[in-house]
C-alpha positions, -999 to +999 in steps of 0.1 A: -100-470-154-127-444-144-130-430-109-164-436-093-183-421-062-207-433-039-245-425-050-255-410-019-273-433+008-277-460-017-241-469-018-237-477-058-204-471-071-211-451-099-186-437-123-180-398-121-190-397-157-220-410-167-239-409-199-269-389-208-290-403-236-313-376-245-294-366-279-298-404-288-331-396-302-346-369-313-315-342-321-303-334-354-268-345-365-273-377-344-258-412-363-267-441-351-234-458-361-216-429-342-236-436-312-231-473-314-196-469-309-197-441-284-215-462-261-191-490-266-159-467-260-180-454-227-183-491-214-148-498-223-136-467-203-152-477-173-188-455-173-213-475-158-244-450-151-265-445-181-296-421-176-324-422-206-360-414-204-394-425-220-399-392-235-366-393-255-380-407-288-409-423-273-388-452-260-363-452-288-332-442-266-346-468-235-345-495-265-308-486-271-299-486-235-312-522-231-295-535-260-262-522-244-270-537-209-280-568-223-246-568-248-224-565-216-236-591-188-199-589-175-203-553-162-227-536-136-247-511-161-271-490-138-299-478-158-316-450-149-351-437-165-377-415-164-415-417-164-432-390-185-458-365-171-492-378-185-501-347-202-469-346-219-461-312-209-428-303-201-414-283-176-443-284-154-465-257-143-473-243-108-510-252-115-507-288-124-516-315-101-508-349-097-534-360-114-524-341-145-485-357-143-485-389-124-516-405-109-507-439-097-522-457-128-499-437-150-467-445-130-473-482-129-481-482-170-452-460-178-430-483-155-441-515-176-436-497-210-399-488-199-392-521-188-407-538-218-384-512-239-350-519-219-360-557-219-346-557-185-363-569-152-356-537-134-350-501-134-324-491-108-334-459-107-368-445-117-374-411-119-401-385-125-396-365-156-408-332-142-416-322-105-438-300-084-429-298-046-467-288-040-470-330-044-448-339-018-471-349+007-493-367-017-493-406-007-503-417-037-471-418-055-452-424-023-472-458-023-470-467-057-435-461-061-431-482-027-451-511-044-427-510-074-396-513-052-412-539-033-421-560-059-386-556-075-394-539-107-371-504-095-342-502-074-346-467-060-368-438-069-356-402-086-370-366-091-354-348-121-358-309-113-374-284-135-349-263-155-337-232-132-359-243-104-336-261-078-353-256-049-387-270-062-378-305-044-369-297-011-401-307+006-399-339-012-365-347-004-375-342+032-399-370+030-368-397+028-386-412+001-362-399-025-329-416-032-315-392-061-322-357-076-312-347-110-305-311-116-289-290-140-255-279-128-229-259-149-207-229-149-236-206-153-262-222-136-246-225-102-277-221-079-282-256-068-251-250-046-274-226-026-298-248-007-304-283-031-270-294-025-269-291+015-303-307+014-292-337-005-256-338+018-275-339+052-301-364+038-278-387+021-297-382-013-275-385-048-269-359-071-269-363-109-257-333-123-269-327-163-264-303-190-228-295-178-222-276-213-256-259-213-271-279-242-235-274-262-229-235-254-202-243-231-186-269-251-181-244-279-204-250-301-222-219-306-220-190-325-242-155-332-257-173-364-258-209-351-291-223-365-307-255-357-334-275-376-370-279-369-379-304-341-343-300-328-347-285-291-319-265-293-338-244-320-362-233-294-337-232-264-310-212-283-339-189-301-338-152-301-341-147-263-316-170-253-287-170-282-271-137-283-268-135-246-253-170-242-228-162-268-219-132-254-214-147-220-192-176-232-169-151-253-163-135-218-160-170-201-135-178-229-113-150-224-104-154-189-098-192-190-062-204-179-037-208-210-039-247-219-077-251-205-103-257-232-137-243-224-152-277-226-130-292-202-134-260-178-168-266-179-170-303-172-143-304-142-159-275-127-192-297-124-175-327-112-155-305-089-184-301-064-182-330-042-217-333-036-222-343-075-222-381-079-224-384-113-225-359-143-241-367-174-232-351-207-245-363-236-218-381-262-233-390-294-198-396-310-166-416-295-147-383-297-170-370-273-165-399-251-128-399-252-126-362-245-147-361-215-132-393-200-098-378-202-111-342-189-129-360-159-097-379-150-077-349-144-097-344-116-110-311-099-101-277-112-079-259-086-092-231-058-081-203-082-094-215-116-129-222-095-129-189-084-127-176-119-157-196-134-177-189-103-179-151-112-196-165-144-226-177-125-259-167-144-292-169-126-323-170-147-358-177-146-379-206-163-394-192-197-420-206-224-384-215-245-364-232-215-379-263-212 
């Protein structure tokens, strides 16, 4: 059965392998029947943490998660979703204000929309889908989230940190009002180790590691001629500015892996090797993805020598218009 880790100061026993649900709505190549089988396979394997957002198909992914939870009353499945920014701009920008993204009435409106999509009485973890640390001390978001918690509509509060900005929530965490932070952490994107992870450890904040496969490149799904269809996020992410450099770095990484260790397994086990990671949430749209990831996580942390080899492939980048 799937191993669990303690979800920060909340104490929830969450599966080391969680389930990221973005790819279930809006990505090309998604088959609903495959998704349903993958979700069932995950539950059967002991996966109990599922992360979605209203922004994933305008509630479509939330509806899938709600149906799954209702179909399995025998299991404690933890639900995490995200409030979209009011201006519907991802990622946020330094000039955006709380009124642009998360005024209190918008927070309540989308909490209620998400609850309706899920068909559940409570959201375990409600997260802000973008964030600016400049908003940390604004009491308006603090009060409304406290109200929602006291009303029993949510169990905990989280922030999803913008890509390549793991520092952009540290003051917010220091308020003591945030229970979990979701951040991109993988072989390439190791910057959360610098200041974010130590802050989370000191404050008892849970860490949700997303994008362990760098949108697929670290799973070996990318070639120099790869092209994604219109409307697929990866068409933008792996555009001219990012495709060639990524392929080059993946090739270099693959060439130094120990015999018998696949790129995908190395990437996933690297992420869970850090003790501060509470759960990792790869997208899993097919049963084969679930089975492979469950098996990889079951093999545990990588050895120190292999981790050192992978650490040498850190790739620090700055947010760009295409990086979302």
